[in-house]
ZAFIKE-741191 format. One record per residue: residue number from 1; residue in one letter; chain; x, y, z of N, C-alpha, C, O, CB in turn. Coordinates in pm, 1 decimal, decimal comma. Glycine has a CB too. Example, Ala and Ser with C-alpha at 12.3 -4.5 7.8 and 13.67 -1.06 7.14 Angstrom:
+-----+---+---+----------+----------+----------+----------+----------+----------+----------+----------+----------+----------+----------+----------+----------+----------+----------+
:   k : r : c :     n.xx :     n.yy :     n.zz :    ca.xx :    ca.yy :    ca.zz :     c.xx :     c.yy :     c.zz :     o.xx :     o.yy :     o.zz :    cb.xx :    cb.yy :    cb.zz :
+-----+---+---+----------+----------+----------+----------+----------+----------+----------+----------+----------+----------+----------+----------+----------+----------+----------+
:   1 : A : A :   1319,0 :   -569,0 :    780,0 :   1230,0 :   -450,0 :    780,0 :   1320,0 :   -330,0 :    780,0 :   1423,6 :   -331,9 :    846,5 :   1130,8 :   -447,3 :    904,6 :
:   2 : S : A :   1285,0 :   -225,0 :    708,0 :   1367,0 :   -106,0 :    714,0 :   1290,0 :      3,0 :    787,0 :   1340,9 :    113,8 :    803,9 :   1408,4 :    -59,8 :    572,5 :
+-----+---+---+----------+----------+----------+----------+----------+----------+----------+----------+----------+----------+----------+----------+----------+----------+----------+
//
This chain:
+-----+---+---+----------+----------+----------+----------+----------+----------+----------+----------+----------+----------+----------+----------+----------+----------+----------+
:   k : r : c :     n.xx :     n.yy :     n.zz :    ca.xx :    ca.yy :    ca.zz :     c.xx :     c.yy :     c.zz :     o.xx :     o.yy :     o.zz :    cb.xx :    cb.yy :    cb.zz :
+-----+---+---+----------+----------+----------+----------+----------+----------+----------+----------+----------+----------+----------+----------+----------+----------+----------+
:   1 : M : A :  -2761,3 :   2090,0 :  -2977,0 :  -2632,0 :   2131,1 :  -2927,6 :  -2621,5 :   2106,1 :  -2777,5 :  -2519,5 :   2057,0 :  -2729,0 :  -2607,5 :   2277,9 :  -2959,3 :
:   2 : K : A :  -2726,8 :   2139,9 :  -2704,7 :  -2727,3 :   2121,7 :  -2561,3 :  -2720,5 :   1973,4 :  -2525,6 :  -2654,6 :   1935,5 :  -2428,7 :  -2851,5 :   2185,7 :  -2500,2 :
:   3 : K : A :  -2788,2 :   1889,9 :  -2603,5 :  -2788,7 :   1746,2 :  -2578,5 :  -2648,5 :   1687,6 :  -2600,3 :  -2605,9 :   1599,8 :  -2525,2 :  -2891,6 :   1675,8 :  -2670,0 :
:   4 : R : A :  -2576,8 :   1735,8 :  -2702,5 :  -2440,9 :   1688,2 :  -2727,4 :  -2346,8 :   1726,2 :  -2612,5 :  -2261,1 :   1646,7 :  -2573,9 :  -2388,2 :   1745,2 :  -2859,8 :
:   5 : T : A :  -2361,8 :   1842,8 :  -2560,0 :  -2277,7 :   1888,5 :  -2449,9 :  -2301,1 :   1803,5 :  -2325,8 :  -2206,7 :   1763,0 :  -2257,9 :  -2305,0 :   2036,2 :  -2419,0 :
:   6 : I : A :  -2426,9 :   1777,3 :  -2297,6 :  -2460,5 :   1694,1 :  -2181,3 :  -2406,8 :   1552,6 :  -2200,9 :  -2352,9 :   1494,1 :  -2106,9 :  -2614,0 :   1690,7 :  -2158,5 :
:   7 : T : A :  -2420,1 :   1497,4 :  -2319,1 :  -2368,2 :   1363,0 :  -2347,2 :  -2216,4 :   1360,9 :  -2333,9 :  -2160,1 :   1267,9 :  -2276,1 :  -2409,9 :   1316,8 :  -2488,6 :
:   8 : F : A :  -2150,9 :   1462,5 :  -2386,8 :  -2005,9 :   1470,8 :  -2376,5 :  -1961,3 :   1477,8 :  -2229,9 :  -1869,3 :   1406,6 :  -2189,7 :  -1954,4 :   1592,9 :  -2453,7 :
:   9 : L : A :  -2025,1 :   1562,2 :  -2151,5 :  -1990,7 :   1574,8 :  -2010,1 :  -2017,3 :   1445,3 :  -1934,1 :  -1940,8 :   1409,6 :  -1844,5 :  -2069,1 :   1689,2 :  -1946,8 :
:  10 : F : A :  -2123,5 :   1375,4 :  -1968,0 :  -2154,8 :   1248,5 :  -1904,3 :  -2042,6 :   1146,9 :  -1929,2 :  -1996,4 :   1081,3 :  -1835,8 :  -2289,4 :   1194,2 :  -1956,3 :
:  11 : F : A :  -1998,9 :   1134,0 :  -2054,4 :  -1894,0 :   1036,6 :  -2086,1 :  -1759,1 :   1076,8 :  -2026,5 :  -1681,4 :    990,6 :  -1985,5 :  -1881,0 :   1020,8 :  -2237,4 :
:  12 : C : A :  -1731,2 :   1206,7 :  -2021,7 :  -1606,8 :   1251,6 :  -1958,1 :  -1606,5 :   1217,6 :  -1809,4 :  -1507,7 :   1166,7 :  -1756,6 :  -1587,7 :   1403,2 :  -1977,8 :
:  13 : S : A :  -1718,0 :   1246,3 :  -1742,4 :  -1723,3 :   1215,9 :  -1599,3 :  -1721,8 :   1065,6 :  -1574,6 :  -1660,2 :   1020,6 :  -1478,0 :  -1848,1 :   1277,9 :  -1536,4 :
:  14 : A : A :  -1787,0 :    987,6 :  -1658,1 :  -1784,1 :    842,0 :  -1644,0 :  -1642,6 :    788,9 :  -1664,1 :  -1600,2 :    696,9 :  -1594,1 :  -1880,4 :    776,0 :  -1744,4 :
:  15 : Y : A :  -1570,1 :    845,7 :  -1758,2 :  -1431,3 :    803,8 :  -1782,5 :  -1345,6 :    828,7 :  -1659,2 :  -1271,7 :    740,2 :  -1616,1 :  -1372,2 :    878,4 :  -1904,1 :
:  16 : F : A :  -1355,0 :    948,5 :  -1602,2 :  -1272,5 :    982,2 :  -1486,0 :  -1312,5 :    902,8 :  -1362,6 :  -1226,8 :    870,8 :  -1280,2 :  -1282,0 :   1130,6 :  -1456,4 :
:  17 : L : A :  -1439,0 :    870,7 :  -1348,0 :  -1483,9 :    792,5 :  -1232,4 :  -1444,7 :    645,7 :  -1243,2 :  -1423,4 :    580,0 :  -1141,3 :  -1634,4 :    803,8 :  -1217,2 :
:  18 : C : A :  -1435,2 :    594,4 :  -1363,0 :  -1407,2 :    452,3 :  -1382,9 :  -1259,5 :    421,8 :  -1406,7 :  -1220,9 :    305,0 :  -1411,6 :  -1487,4 :    401,4 :  -1498,7 :
:  19 : T : A :  -1177,2 :    523,7 :  -1421,5 :  -1035,5 :    501,9 :  -1444,0 :   -965,2 :    478,9 :  -1310,9 :   -987,2 :    552,1 :  -1214,4 :   -973,1 :    621,1 :  -1518,7 :
:  20 : A : A :   -880,6 :    376,7 :  -1306,5 :   -807,1 :    346,1 :  -1183,4 :   -685,8 :    438,0 :  -1170,8 :   -610,1 :    456,7 :  -1266,0 :   -762,7 :    197,5 :  -1181,4 :
:  21 : Y : A :   -669,4 :    493,5 :  -1054,3 :   -555,1 :    577,2 :  -1024,2 :   -478,9 :    515,0 :   -908,1 :   -539,9 :    452,1 :   -821,7 :   -598,9 :    722,2 :   -991,2 :
:  22 : P : A :   -347,9 :    530,9 :   -904,1 :   -272,7 :    474,5 :   -791,4 :   -309,6 :    544,3 :   -661,5 :   -332,2 :    665,3 :   -658,7 :   -121,4 :    485,9 :   -816,1 :
:  23 : A : A :   -315,5 :    467,1 :   -554,9 :   -346,1 :    524,0 :   -424,0 :   -225,1 :    602,1 :   -373,8 :   -110,6 :    560,9 :   -393,1 :   -386,0 :    412,7 :   -322,7 :
:  24 : L : A :   -251,4 :    712,5 :   -310,8 :   -144,0 :    792,0 :   -254,6 :   -127,5 :    754,1 :   -108,1 :   -198,7 :    804,8 :    -21,4 :   -172,3 :    944,0 :   -270,6 :
:  25 : A : A :    -34,1 :    665,6 :    -81,5 :    -12,6 :    617,0 :     54,5 :     84,3 :    709,4 :    127,7 :    168,5 :    775,1 :     66,6 :     41,1 :    471,9 :     53,1 :
:  26 : H : A :     70,4 :    712,5 :    258,9 :    163,7 :    788,6 :    340,8 :    293,1 :    710,4 :    353,6 :    292,2 :    590,8 :    382,4 :    103,8 :    819,3 :    480,3 :
:  27 : K : A :    402,1 :    777,8 :    332,3 :    531,7 :    714,7 :    353,1 :    551,7 :    700,4 :    503,9 :    510,9 :    786,8 :    581,4 :    648,1 :    798,0 :    286,8 :
:  28 : V : A :    614,1 :    591,8 :    543,9 :    641,3 :    570,4 :    685,3 :    791,8 :    576,7 :    707,6 :    869,7 :    526,6 :    626,5 :    583,3 :    434,2 :    733,8 :
:  29 : N : A :    831,7 :    638,1 :    817,2 :    972,6 :    657,8 :    849,2 :   1005,6 :    591,9 :    982,0 :    921,4 :    584,2 :   1071,5 :   1007,3 :    807,3 :    853,5 :
:  30 : I : A :   1128,3 :    544,9 :    993,9 :   1178,1 :    491,3 :   1120,6 :   1320,3 :    540,7 :   1140,3 :   1400,6 :    543,8 :   1047,0 :   1172,1 :    334,7 :   1123,1 :
:  31 : F : A :   1349,7 :    579,2 :   1263,6 :   1481,9 :    623,9 :   1302,1 :   1518,8 :    553,7 :   1431,6 :   1432,8 :    532,6 :   1517,1 :   1487,5 :    778,8 :   1317,6 :
:  32 : A : A :   1645,9 :    517,2 :   1447,5 :   1689,7 :    448,0 :   1568,6 :   1826,3 :    496,5 :   1611,4 :   1908,2 :    538,0 :   1529,4 :   1692,2 :    297,1 :   1546,7 :
:  33 : Y : A :   1849,4 :    490,3 :   1742,4 :   1981,0 :    525,8 :   1796,4 :   2004,1 :    449,0 :   1926,0 :   1910,6 :    396,7 :   1986,6 :   1992,4 :    679,5 :   1820,7 :
:  34 : I : A :   2130,1 :    443,5 :   1966,9 :   2169,7 :    372,0 :   2088,2 :   2209,5 :    474,4 :   2193,6 :   2282,9 :    569,2 :   2165,8 :   2286,9 :    272,2 :   2059,9 :
:  35 : D : A :   2160,1 :    453,7 :   2314,5 :   2202,3 :    534,1 :   2429,5 :   2235,2 :    437,1 :   2541,9 :   2145,5 :    378,0 :   2602,0 :   2090,7 :    637,7 :   2473,3 :
:  36 : G : A :   2362,9 :    420,9 :   2569,9 :   2405,4 :    324,2 :   2671,3 :   2382,2 :    182,9 :   2622,8 :   2440,6 :    140,2 :   2523,2 :   2331,3 :    347,4 :   2803,1 :
:  37 : T : A :   2296,7 :    109,9 :   2693,4 :   2265,2 :    -27,9 :   2655,8 :   2121,6 :    -41,2 :   2605,4 :   2066,2 :   -151,1 :   2603,3 :   2287,4 :   -121,2 :   2774,4 :
:  38 : T : A :   2062,1 :     70,0 :   2565,2 :   1923,6 :     70,4 :   2517,3 :   1917,1 :    124,6 :   2375,5 :   1986,7 :    220,1 :   2340,8 :   1833,6 :    154,1 :   2610,4 :
:  39 : V : A :   1832,2 :     62,1 :   2293,4 :   1806,1 :    110,0 :   2157,5 :   1671,1 :    180,6 :   2159,5 :   1573,0 :    127,8 :   2211,9 :   1807,7 :     -8,2 :   2052,2 :
:  40 : Y : A :   1667,1 :    298,9 :   2102,6 :   1545,7 :    379,2 :   2093,3 :   1506,9 :    392,1 :   1946,3 :   1590,8 :    421,9 :   1861,3 :   1565,7 :    519,7 :   2158,4 :
:  41 : T : A :   1378,8 :    369,3 :   1917,4 :   1329,2 :    388,9 :   1780,8 :   1214,5 :    489,3 :   1783,4 :   1141,1 :    499,9 :   1881,7 :   1283,0 :    253,7 :   1717,8 :
:  42 : E : A :   1200,8 :    562,0 :   1673,8 :   1089,9 :    654,8 :   1655,5 :   1033,1 :    630,0 :   1517,0 :   1106,8 :    628,0 :   1418,4 :   1135,2 :    804,4 :   1673,3 :
:  43 : S : A :    901,8 :    610,9 :   1509,3 :    835,9 :    580,6 :   1382,4 :    722,0 :    679,8 :   1359,3 :    642,1 :    706,7 :   1448,9 :    782,7 :    434,3 :   1381,1 :
:  44 : Y : A :    716,2 :    733,5 :   1237,5 :    614,1 :    832,7 :   1206,2 :    582,7 :    831,4 :   1056,7 :    664,3 :    788,5 :    975,2 :    659,7 :    972,9 :   1250,2 :
:  45 : F : A :    463,6 :    878,9 :   1022,5 :    421,7 :    892,0 :    883,9 :    475,0 :   1023,9 :    827,1 :    520,5 :   1110,2 :    902,1 :    266,9 :    885,0 :    872,1 :
:  46 : S : A :    469,2 :   1039,0 :    696,0 :    523,1 :   1158,8 :    630,4 :    452,8 :   1286,5 :    675,1 :    510,4 :   1394,9 :    665,4 :    511,8 :   1144,9 :    479,7 :
:  47 : D : A :    329,7 :   1275,5 :    723,7 :    259,0 :   1395,4 :    771,0 :    288,4 :   1425,4 :    917,8 :    229,7 :   1517,4 :    974,7 :    108,7 :   1378,6 :    751,3 :
:  48 : G : A :    379,4 :   1348,1 :    980,4 :    419,3 :   1374,0 :   1118,1 :    345,5 :   1293,4 :   1223,4 :    386,0 :   1292,2 :   1339,6 :    401,2 :   1516,0 :   1146,9 :
:  49 : R : A :    237,4 :   1225,6 :   1184,7 :    163,5 :   1144,6 :   1282,4 :    247,6 :   1025,3 :   1325,6 :    314,4 :    964,1 :   1242,2 :     28,4 :   1096,7 :   1223,6 :
:  50 : P : A :    245,8 :    990,4 :   1455,7 :    321,7 :    873,8 :   1501,0 :    257,5 :    744,2 :   1454,3 :    136,2 :    737,1 :   1434,4 :    333,8 :    873,9 :   1652,9 :
:  51 : V : A :    340,1 :    642,4 :   1437,2 :    289,9 :    508,5 :   1405,3 :    252,8 :    443,4 :   1537,9 :    340,2 :    413,3 :   1619,2 :    397,1 :    421,9 :   1325,4 :
:  52 : I : A :    125,5 :    421,9 :   1559,7 :     75,7 :    361,7 :   1683,6 :     52,3 :    212,9 :   1659,1 :    -19,1 :    175,5 :   1566,1 :    -56,0 :    432,0 :   1732,2 :
:  53 : G : A :    111,9 :    129,0 :   1741,7 :     92,3 :    -15,9 :   1729,3 :    165,2 :    -78,3 :   1612,6 :    128,7 :   -187,3 :   1568,5 :    -52,2 :    -45,8 :   1716,7 :
:  54 : G : A :    267,5 :    -11,8 :   1561,4 :    346,8 :    -68,3 :   1451,9 :    432,0 :   -184,1 :   1502,0 :    481,8 :   -181,5 :   1614,5 :    436,2 :     39,8 :   1388,1 :
:  55 : K : A :    448,0 :   -284,0 :   1419,1 :    528,7 :   -401,2 :   1456,3 :    675,2 :   -374,3 :   1423,5 :    708,6 :   -332,0 :   1312,8 :    478,6 :   -529,5 :   1382,6 :
:  56 : I : A :    761,5 :   -399,5 :   1520,7 :    905,6 :   -381,3 :   1505,4 :    971,9 :   -518,2 :   1510,1 :    948,9 :   -596,0 :   1602,7 :    963,3 :   -287,0 :   1616,1 :
:  57 : E : A :   1053,9 :   -546,9 :   1410,4 :   1136,2 :   -668,0 :   1408,5 :   1281,9 :   -624,0 :   1409,3 :   1322,0 :   -536,8 :   1332,2 :   1104,4 :   -758,5 :   1283,1 :
:  58 : V : A :   1360,7 :   -685,2 :   1497,4 :   1503,3 :   -654,5 :   1504,3 :   1578,7 :   -779,5 :   1462,4 :   1560,4 :   -887,0 :   1519,6 :   1545,9 :   -607,3 :   1648,4 :
:  59 : M : A :   1664,7 :   -763,7 :   1360,7 :   1741,4 :   -876,3 :   1307,7 :   1888,9 :   -839,9 :   1303,4 :   1925,8 :   -722,5 :   1300,4 :   1691,1 :   -916,4 :   1166,8 :
:  60 : D : A :   1972,7 :   -943,6 :   1303,1 :   2115,3 :   -919,3 :   1282,6 :   2140,7 :   -907,2 :   1132,6 :   2047,8 :   -917,8 :   1052,5 :   2202,3 :  -1033,7 :   1345,5 :
:  61 : D : A :   2266,2 :   -885,0 :   1095,0 :   2295,5 :   -865,3 :    952,9 :   2277,5 :   -991,6 :    869,7 :   2277,2 :   -984,6 :    746,8 :   2436,1 :   -815,0 :    936,8 :
:  62 : A : A :   2262,3 :  -1108,7 :    935,3 :   2234,0 :  -1234,0 :    864,5 :   2083,1 :  -1259,3 :    855,7 :   2040,2 :  -1368,2 :    817,3 :   2303,6 :  -1352,4 :    935,0 :
:  63 : K : A :   2003,2 :  -1158,9 :    891,3 :   1856,2 :  -1164,3 :    887,5 :   1797,4 :  -1264,0 :    988,2 :   1686,3 :  -1313,4 :    968,8 :   1809,7 :  -1201,1 :    747,3 :
:  64 : Q : A :   1871,3 :  -1293,5 :   1094,8 :   1820,2 :  -1379,9 :   1201,6 :   1744,1 :  -1290,7 :   1300,3 :   1797,5 :  -1191,1 :   1349,2 :   1937,6 :  -1459,1 :   1273,8 :
:  65 : L : A :   1619,3 :  -1327,6 :   1328,7 :   1534,6 :  -1249,6 :   1417,5 :   1589,6 :  -1252,3 :   1559,4 :   1614,2 :  -1358,9 :   1615,9 :   1390,9 :  -1302,3 :   1414,9 :
:  66 : L : A :   1608,5 :  -1133,3 :   1616,1 :   1659,7 :  -1121,3 :   1751,9 :   1549,6 :  -1089,6 :   1852,7 :   1547,5 :  -1144,9 :   1962,7 :   1766,4 :  -1014,3 :   1757,3 :
:  67 : L : A :   1458,0 :  -1000,2 :   1814,8 :   1346,7 :   -967,7 :   1903,8 :   1236,1 :   -897,0 :   1828,1 :   1255,0 :   -849,5 :   1716,1 :   1394,3 :   -880,9 :   2020,2 :
:  68 : L : A :   1119,4 :   -891,1 :   1892,5 :   1000,9 :   -825,2 :   1837,2 :    956,7 :   -715,4 :   1933,0 :    979,5 :   -724,8 :   2053,6 :    885,3 :   -927,5 :   1812,8 :
:  69 : G : A :    894,0 :   -612,1 :   1879,8 :    841,6 :   -504,6 :   1962,3 :    723,3 :   -437,9 :   1894,8 :    686,5 :   -472,5 :   1782,6 :    950,2 :   -402,0 :   1991,9 :
:  70 : T : A :    663,8 :   -341,3 :   1964,8 :    548,9 :   -266,8 :   1914,2 :    566,7 :   -120,1 :   1951,2 :    611,3 :    -88,7 :   2061,5 :    414,7 :   -323,5 :   1971,3 :
:  71 : T : A :    532,1 :    -30,6 :   1859,9 :    541,7 :    112,0 :   1889,3 :    427,8 :    155,0 :   1981,2 :    317,9 :     99,8 :   1976,4 :    539,6 :    194,5 :   1759,3 :
:  72 : D : A :    456,7 :    255,1 :   2065,3 :    356,1 :    305,1 :   2158,8 :    275,8 :    420,1 :   2095,9 :    282,5 :    441,6 :   1974,8 :    423,5 :    351,9 :   2289,8 :
:  73 : K : A :    200,4 :    493,2 :   2177,9 :    113,9 :    601,0 :   2127,4 :    190,8 :    718,7 :   2068,9 :    135,7 :    797,6 :   1992,0 :     25,2 :    650,7 :   2237,9 :
:  74 : Q : A :    318,8 :    730,5 :   2105,5 :    401,9 :    837,1 :   2049,4 :    487,4 :    787,4 :   1933,4 :    564,7 :    864,4 :   1876,4 :    491,3 :    896,3 :   2157,3 :
:  75 : G : A :    474,3 :    658,3 :   1897,2 :    552,2 :    601,9 :   1787,8 :    689,4 :    553,1 :   1830,4 :    774,9 :    526,1 :   1746,0 :    567,4 :    703,0 :   1679,6 :
:  76 : F : A :    711,4 :    541,5 :   1962,4 :    841,0 :    498,4 :   2014,4 :    840,7 :    350,6 :   2048,6 :    737,1 :    293,2 :   2082,0 :    878,7 :    579,8 :   2137,0 :
:  77 : C : A :    957,6 :    290,3 :   2039,9 :    979,2 :    152,8 :   2084,8 :   1122,5 :    146,5 :   2136,5 :   1215,3 :    189,0 :   2067,7 :    953,8 :     47,1 :   1968,1 :
:  78 : T : A :   1140,8 :     94,2 :   2256,2 :   1274,7 :     79,4 :   2312,5 :   1297,4 :    -66,7 :   2347,5 :   1204,1 :   -140,9 :   2378,4 :   1293,6 :    169,8 :   2437,7 :
:  79 : F : A :   1424,2 :   -105,9 :   2341,7 :   1459,9 :   -243,3 :   2377,6 :   1607,5 :   -247,2 :   2414,9 :   1684,9 :   -160,4 :   2374,5 :   1429,4 :   -342,3 :   2260,5 :
:  80 : P : A :   1646,0 :   -348,9 :   2492,5 :   1787,4 :   -360,3 :   2529,4 :   1873,3 :   -389,6 :   2407,7 :   1831,8 :   -460,9 :   2316,3 :   1806,8 :   -469,6 :   2634,5 :
:  81 : L : A :   1991,8 :   -334,6 :   2407,8 :   2086,0 :   -356,0 :   2298,7 :   2125,2 :   -503,4 :   2294,0 :   2177,6 :   -555,9 :   2392,2 :   2211,5 :   -266,1 :   2315,4 :
:  82 : P : A :   2100,5 :   -571,4 :   2181,0 :   2140,2 :   -712,3 :   2170,3 :   2291,8 :   -728,0 :   2183,8 :   2367,7 :   -633,5 :   2162,4 :   2092,8 :   -771,3 :   2036,0 :
:  83 : T : A :   2333,6 :   -848,5 :   2219,6 :   2475,7 :   -873,2 :   2247,3 :   2561,9 :   -886,6 :   2122,0 :   2684,4 :   -879,2 :   2131,0 :   2489,6 :   -997,6 :   2329,4 :
:  84 : N : A :   2500,4 :   -906,1 :   2005,4 :   2583,1 :   -918,8 :   1884,2 :   2651,9 :   -786,2 :   1854,6 :   2603,1 :   -680,3 :   1894,2 :   2497,2 :   -963,5 :   1762,4 :
:  85 : E : A :   2763,9 :   -791,8 :   1785,5 :   2843,2 :   -671,4 :   1761,0 :   2820,8 :   -611,1 :   1622,6 :   2868,5 :   -500,8 :   1596,1 :   2988,8 :   -702,6 :   1778,3 :
:  86 : G : A :   2751,2 :   -678,8 :   1535,8 :   2729,0 :   -628,1 :   1400,6 :   2612,8 :   -531,0 :   1395,2 :   2552,0 :   -499,0 :   1497,4 :   2704,3 :   -742,5 :   1305,0 :
:  87 : P : A :   2582,6 :   -484,4 :   1275,1 :   2469,6 :   -392,3 :   1259,2 :   2336,3 :   -461,4 :   1285,7 :   2322,6 :   -582,7 :   1269,6 :   2469,7 :   -332,2 :   1118,9 :
:  88 : L : A :   2239,7 :   -381,7 :   1326,3 :   2104,0 :   -431,3 :   1348,3 :   2015,2 :   -382,0 :   1235,1 :   2024,3 :   -266,1 :   1194,5 :   2048,5 :   -385,3 :   1486,7 :
:  89 : V : A :   1930,7 :   -468,3 :   1185,0 :   1831,2 :   -430,1 :   1085,1 :   1698,3 :   -421,2 :   1158,5 :   1646,6 :   -521,7 :   1207,2 :   1825,1 :   -533,1 :    964,1 :
:  90 : I : A :   1643,2 :   -300,2 :   1166,1 :   1518,2 :   -276,5 :   1237,5 :   1411,0 :   -251,4 :   1133,6 :   1418,7 :   -154,8 :   1057,7 :   1530,0 :   -156,4 :   1337,7 :
:  91 : V : A :   1310,1 :   -338,8 :   1130,1 :   1203,8 :   -331,1 :   1030,1 :   1074,9 :   -287,0 :   1097,4 :   1034,4 :   -343,4 :   1199,0 :   1184,4 :   -467,3 :    958,4 :
:  92 : L : A :   1011,1 :   -186,4 :   1040,4 :    882,5 :   -136,3 :   1088,9 :    774,1 :   -178,5 :    991,3 :    785,0 :   -154,3 :    871,1 :    884,7 :     18,7 :   1105,9 :
:  93 : D : A :    669,0 :   -241,9 :   1043,3 :    550,0 :   -274,8 :    964,1 :    433,5 :   -198,7 :   1025,8 :    383,0 :   -235,9 :   1131,7 :    522,2 :   -431,1 :    960,9 :
:  94 : A : A :    390,9 :    -91,4 :    958,5 :    284,6 :     -5,6 :   1009,6 :    148,4 :    -42,2 :    950,9 :     54,8 :     37,3 :    959,3 :    316,3 :    139,7 :    979,6 :
:  95 : A : A :    135,9 :   -160,6 :    892,0 :     11,1 :   -213,0 :    834,8 :    -26,1 :   -142,3 :    704,5 :     27,1 :    -36,1 :    672,4 :   -103,0 :   -198,7 :    935,5 :
:  96 : M : A :   -116,4 :   -202,1 :    632,0 :   -169,8 :   -150,9 :    505,7 :    -59,0 :   -117,7 :    405,1 :    -69,8 :    -20,5 :    330,2 :   -254,4 :    -26,9 :    531,8 :
:  97 : G : A :     47,1 :   -198,5 :    403,6 :    153,4 :   -180,3 :    306,3 :    258,9 :    -79,3 :    344,6 :    353,9 :    -58,1 :    269,1 :     95,5 :   -141,0 :    178,8 :
:  98 : H : A :    245,0 :    -16,3 :    459,9 :    343,4 :     81,5 :    505,1 :    455,1 :      7,8 :    578,0 :    435,3 :    -42,6 :    688,5 :    277,9 :    189,4 :    597,2 :
:  99 : K : A :    571,9 :      1,7 :    516,0 :    683,3 :    -73,1 :    572,1 :    813,0 :     -1,0 :    538,7 :    829,5 :     52,6 :    429,1 :    685,4 :   -218,7 :    518,6 :
: 100 : N : A :    905,1 :     -0,4 :    635,1 :   1035,1 :     59,8 :    612,6 :   1134,2 :     -5,2 :    707,9 :   1094,8 :    -74,2 :    802,0 :   1030,4 :    214,3 :    632,3 :
: 101 : S : A :   1262,7 :     17,1 :    683,4 :   1364,8 :    -41,4 :    770,1 :   1475,4 :     59,9 :    795,7 :   1489,9 :    159,1 :    724,2 :   1422,8 :   -170,1 :    707,7 :
: 102 : F : A :   1552,4 :     31,8 :    899,2 :   1663,0 :    117,2 :    939,7 :   1778,8 :     27,0 :    978,5 :   1760,5 :    -68,2 :   1054,3 :   1622,6 :    212,1 :   1057,5 :
: 103 : I : A :   1897,6 :     55,8 :    927,5 :   2016,1 :    -21,6 :    964,6 :   2091,1 :     58,5 :   1069,7 :   2137,7 :    169,5 :   1044,1 :   2107,5 :    -52,3 :    839,6 :
: 104 : L : A :   2101,9 :      0,4 :   1188,1 :   2167,8 :     65,7 :   1300,3 :   2304,9 :      4,3 :   1317,9 :   2317,6 :   -111,4 :   1358,0 :   2084,3 :     53,0 :   1430,2 :
: 105 : K : A :   2407,2 :     82,0 :   1287,9 :   2544,6 :     34,0 :   1301,5 :   2590,9 :     55,3 :   1444,3 :   2578,1 :    164,6 :   1499,6 :   2639,3 :    105,8 :   1202,0 :
: 106 : Q : A :   2644,3 :    -49,4 :   1503,0 :   2697,5 :    -40,2 :   1638,2 :   2845,6 :     -6,1 :   1628,9 :   2920,1 :    -70,2 :   1554,7 :   2674,9 :   -173,1 :   1717,3 :
: 107 : T : A :   2887,7 :     93,6 :   1703,4 :   3028,3 :    130,8 :   1706,0 :   3083,7 :    103,6 :   1844,6 :   3010,2 :    103,5 :   1943,3 :   3047,8 :    279,3 :   1666,8 :
: 108 : A : A :   3209,8 :     81,3 :   1850,8 :   3273,0 :     56,5 :   1979,6 :   3260,5 :    179,4 :   2066,9 :   3284,9 :    291,4 :   2022,0 :   3420,7 :     17,5 :   1962,0 :
: 109 : N : A :   3222,2 :    158,4 :   2192,0 :   3206,5 :    267,4 :   2286,1 :   3342,9 :    300,6 :   2346,7 :   3400,7 :    215,4 :   2414,3 :   3103,6 :    231,1 :   2396,5 :
: 110 : P : A :   3396,8 :    421,6 :   2325,1 :   3528,8 :    455,5 :   2376,1 :   3532,9 :    461,6 :   2528,9 :   3640,9 :    453,4 :   2587,3 :   3573,2 :    587,7 :   2318,5 :
: 111 : D : A :   3417,7 :    475,9 :   2594,6 :   3414,0 :    483,3 :   2739,7 :   3423,4 :    348,2 :   2807,3 :   3452,8 :    340,1 :   2926,6 :   3289,7 :    551,0 :   2783,0 :
: 112 : S : A :   3398,1 :    240,1 :   2730,6 :   3401,1 :    106,5 :   2791,6 :   3542,6 :     51,2 :   2785,9 :   3604,8 :     49,3 :   2679,6 :   3302,1 :     10,2 :   2720,2 :
: 113 : S : A :   3593,5 :      6,5 :   2899,7 :   3729,8 :    -46,4 :   2903,6 :   3729,2 :   -187,2 :   2958,1 :   3834,7 :   -249,5 :   2969,4 :   3821,3 :     42,9 :   2988,4 :
+-----+---+---+----------+----------+----------+----------+----------+----------+----------+----------+----------+----------+----------+----------+----------+----------+----------+
//
């Protein structure tokens, strides 16, 4: 009886050790806003840690690359507001499959005449 129990436990543990399970990756977030003529982005993982050294690509709505950037130690990246008037697609690549994007709509500034 004892030998059967040990054999059963061995096969159960071997099954669980050899079965593939999906990896639980951290979701990555990006947020962007415009202040004056500067665009500010903030990138962070779902646990609140900043994305350090994440690659930022800024494209127009036709997916034409406008500029590249990198997040700093706080997960921030700033750049001058491009001259196009349409929305900006800001893509964050935080490595190891962590990728997300943010569409930043530009609105007419009522203060500019």
